[in-house]
N, C-alpha and C positions, 0 to 999 in steps of 0.2 A: 701781825697778830690778828687772828680771827676770833671775834668776841660773840659768843652765843648770847642771844637776848638783846643785842644792841642793834641800832639802825644807823644808817649813814648820816653823818652830821651831828650825832648825839655826843654828849660828854657823859661818860659813865665811870663808875668804879668797877673794876673787874679783878677776878682772881684767876691766875694761870692754872689750868688743869692738866695740860700736857705740853711738854717742850720737845720740839723736833729740830733737826739740824738747820732747816731753812725757815721755819715759822713756829709760832706758839699758838696754842688754842686756849682760850679763856672763856669765862662765863661772867656776864654782867651781874654784879651784886647790888648795885644802886644806880638809878638813873638821875644824873645831876641836871642835865639840860636835855629835855625830850624833843624828839623830832615831831613836826606837825603831822607826820604820817603814823604816829604811834596811837594805838587804841587799847582799851582793856580787852583782853581775850575773852570772848563770850562763852567758850567751852569750859565747864567746871573741871575737866580733866587735863586742861592745858599744861599745868605745871609738871605732871607726871608722864603723860602720854607721849610717846615718840612719833605719833602719826602726823601731827600738824604742829610743826615747831616754830612757825612764823605768824601765828595768829595775832601777835602783838603789833603787826603792821597792817594798815588798811589795804584794800585791794589794789589801789593805784600805786602805793609804795611797793608792794610785793612785785607787781609787774615791772615797775621801773627798775628794780634791782635785778630782775631776771634779764631785762633788756641790756642793762649795763654789763652783766656777766657774759651774755652772748657776744656783745661788741668787743669786750676785753679778750675773750677766747679767740675770736677771729683775728684780731690784731696781734696778739701775743704769740699764739700757736701757729696760725696759718699765714701770718704776715699779709693779711688782706683786709680790705674795708668794703662794705657794701656801698654801691652807688646811691641807694636809697634805703630808708628803713620802712618796713611795713607796719601799719597800725597794729598794735597788739590785739590778739583775739581773746576776749573775755567770755566767761560764762557765769552761771550762778555760783555763789560762794559755798552754799550749804546744800546738802542732800544730793550732791552731784555724783557720788561714787557708786557706780553700778556694778563694779567688780571689786572684790576685797577678799583678803585672806585673813580670817579671824583666828588668832591663837587661842588655845584652850589649855587650861591647867587646873586640875583639881587639887585644892589645898586642904590637906587632911586636918591641919590645926584649926582651920576656919570651918571645916565641914561644908565647904562650898566650892563650886566651880567658877573660875574666872573665864570670861569670854570677851575678847576684844583685841586691842592692839598692844604691843609690848611697850614697857616703860622705856624712857630714854636711857640709853647706855646700860641696858639691863635685859636679861632674858625673862624677867617676870612679866606677867600679864596685868594690865591695869585693872583695878577693881571698879569696873564701869557698869552703868545701867542703861546707857544710851550713847549714841555717837552722832554728832551734828553733821558730819560729811556723808554719812550713809543716807539713802532714801528713808523717809519717815517710817514707812512700813517695815523696813529692814531694821532700823534702829530699835523699833518697838519690840522686835523679837528677842533682844539680848536678855532681858530678865527671864523669859520663858526658856531660852536655851540654857541658861545657867541652872535652872531648876531641872530641866530634862536631863542634862548631863550628870547632875548630882544623883539622879535616880538610876543611872545605867550601871550594870555590873562591870562594864569596861571603862568607867569614868576616868581612870588614870591612864588609859591607853588610847585616848582619842585626842590627838595633839592639835588639830586644826579643823576649821570649817571654811570651805570656799564658798563665796557668795557670788551669784551671777543673776542679774536682773534684766529680763527682757521686756518686750512691749506687752506680753500677755502672761508671763509667768515669772516667778522668782524661784530659783533653784539654790538649795543648800547642799553642798557635797561634804559629807562627813568622812574624814580620813580616820580609819580605825585600824589599830595594830593587832587586835584580836577579833575573832568572830563575835557577832552579836548573839546573845541568847534569845530564846523565844520571847521572853519578857521584854528585853531591850527592843526587839523588832516591833512588838505591840506598842510600846511607848512612842517609838519614832513614827509609826503610822498615825497614831492619834495626834501627835504634834503637827504633822503635815496637814492633816484634815482640819484641825482646829485653827491653824494659822494660814490656810490656803496657800501653801508652798509645795513645791515638789522636792522630796528628799532623794538624794543620790548617795551611794556608798562607794568608797574608794579604799579597798583593802591593801593596795600596793601603790605603784606609780600612777601618774595621771592617766595612762592608757587603761587602767583597770576600773576607772570610774564608770558607774552604770546606774540607770534609774532604779529606784527602790519603790517609792510610793508617792503619789498615785502614778500608775503606768500610762494613763490616758491623758496626761497633762498636755497642753499645747506646747509646741517647740519653742526653744529660746531663739529670739531674733531681734534685730533692731532695724529701724527705718532710716533711709536717706531720702526724705520726701521730695527734695528739689530734683532728684533724678528718677523718681518713681521706682526706687530699688529697696528691697528688703533682704537682709542678709541673715541667714540662719547660722548658729554657732553652737558648740558644745560648751558646757560650763568650765572645762579645763583648757579650752582654746585661748590663744592670745586675741584679745580685742581691747580697744581703748576703754578705759574705765569711765570716761566722761562722755556719754553719748551725745549730749547737746553740743559740747565743744567739738567733738569729732565731726558733727555735721558741718560746722563752720569751717573746720580745717579742710575737709574734703572739698567743700565749695571753693575755698581759696586756692587749693592746689589745682583744681580743674581750671579755674580762671587763669591762673598763672601759666599753666601748661598750654592752654588754648588749643585743645584738640580739634582738628578739622576732619571732616568725613574722609575716610580713606587713608589718613596718615597712619604709619606704623609706630605704635607707642609701646615701649617696654615698661612693665611695672615690676621693678626689682624688689625682692622680698615682699611679694604680693599678698601673703597671708591668705585669708579666705575671700579676698576680692574687694576690700574696703575702698580702694581707689580704682581698681581695674574696671569694675562694673559701671560706676559713674562715667568713666572715660569711654567705655563701650557704648553707653547710652547716648553719647554725643556723636556717635558714628565713626569713631576711630577703630582701627584694626589693632586690637590689644593682645599682647602676649605677656602673661604673668609668669614670672619665675620665682620659685620658692624652694627652700631647702627641705621643708617638712612635707613628706608625701601625704600625710593625713590632711594638712591644710590645702594641698593641691586638689585632693578629692572634694573637699568641702567647697572650694572655689568653683570647681566644675559644676557641682550640684547647684550652687547659688546662681550661676549663669543660666543653667537650664530652667530653674524655678522662676527666674525673672524674664525669660524669653530673650536673652541677650546672647550674642555671639562673641566669645572670647576664648583664647587658647591659654591653658594653664599647664605648666610642665615643672617637674622637679629638677632642680639644678643647685650645685654647690657654688654659691656666690662668693665664698671666701677663697675659692680657687677657680675663678670663673673662666669658662671657655665659651665665648659668645658667638663664634663663627657659625655654629649650626642654626642660629636663629635669624641670621641675615642682618641687614642694617636697619637701625631704628631712626626715625626722624626725631623723636623726643623720648626722654626717659623720666619716669617717676621712681625715685629711690627712697625707700623707707626702711632703713636697716635697724637691727637691734643696737644696743649700747656700744658694741664693738665698732660700729661704723661700717664703711664700705671701701676701705683703702685699696684692697686688691682689685675690686671692681673698677674704681675710678682710674687706677693705674693701667688697667687693661683696655680702656676705651681707645678706639682707633682715631686717627686725626681727622677723618672726614665725616664722622657722625658720633653722637647726635648733635643737633644744633641748639637744643634747649634741654635743661635738666631742672626739675623741681625736686629738691632734696628735703625730706621731712626727717627730723632728728629728735631723738630723746636724750642726747648727750651733746652739750655744746662743745666740749673738748674734741670729740672725735669728728664732729661736723667741721670744726675749724681746721683740724689736721687734713681732712679730705678736701676742704675748700682750698687749702694751700696747694695741693697737688693739681686740682682742676684749673686754678688760675695761673699758677706759676710754671706749670709744665705741660698742661693740656690745652692751652689756648682759649680758655673760657674767661669771662669776666663775671664777677659777682654782682648781678644787677640789683638784687634786693634781698633783704633778710629781715626776719622779725620773730617775736616770741608768741607762743600759744600757751595760755594759762590753763593747761590741762589738769593740773593738780594744785588748786588753790591751797594756801597755807603751808605748802611744803617748798623745799628748795629745788625740787625737780624742775628742770628747764626744758620744755618742748619748744622746738623752733622749726621754721620753714625758710628755705632759701631758694632763690632763682638764679641759675647760671645760664649764660648765653654765649654762643660763638658768633662773632661778627661775620 
């Protein structure tokens, strides 16, 4: 039985909300004996918002639970245990979310627009005026966004706003299902100027997103100061939502991989170069492979802008054909939630000798770890969690595999 609202070691009263063949889901209705890690959730929207469901646990308790989940997945799914556990990577609990997708809904009965995250177990949008996990300047925009959308002619045809915060600019991407009127466009320009943001419009899919106002805003980018690298990105590109923790994650990944000048290192699922360019800055010969041609072009541009030499190529890593790229001394693997099962199965017996695997899903990491350890001759030297998304159940992790 999985009990929402309860912590390990507590005694609670709970009501079952869903029965399944192998487990039940329940919700705590009363806490009889509380954990020492329990705290009063500081967010006024905690009870209704589906964004941060474990605020009732303090930071240490949250990370300990994530670490237990990672270890459990590795042992239960992959039949492996790490030789050592890495110290968890922490960051700030509040104001960390530099990327977000805000839902929008105009409620005719209330005569008002709702802007924020969805309610738990519902498609309704929380009636919120602020959000504690967004940067302060973004959270402060919510009341103004509600007012703006309520005045638009297409207020019931604007389902979401994408938020992207860079070092020098904040971008809001307005997804609209109907064209803006001239009056709408005027209102949006004024909002952008009054709140010092750049507005983008997205009439169709992510590829249709384009700057609207002002057109001379600085580009979106983020820094990795330890490596002297700055990476530019577009607001609809994939980037880590927590820039501060991403810096710590990149630093740890590079230390674990230990790139040496001249070594051939493959960065699998390289994106726009988040790991590739720091590895190249250490003198390694880096080849980044990525399924998205758009991100490959972005990575090439980032290498050029940073004065670094790295090769980036488009490749289907879910049906990998690695021979054209030659042998790699080491690999960095950072796949999406689906993991990298076909890639790890395709590795030859003589290379690489070291892999750093960054995962956003403990279950698929565990599955792939089982293949690497039980059939590919690696040992799981170390693993640990990264608290990329405080107050959520999302488990980001990093693992080191080595061949003797």
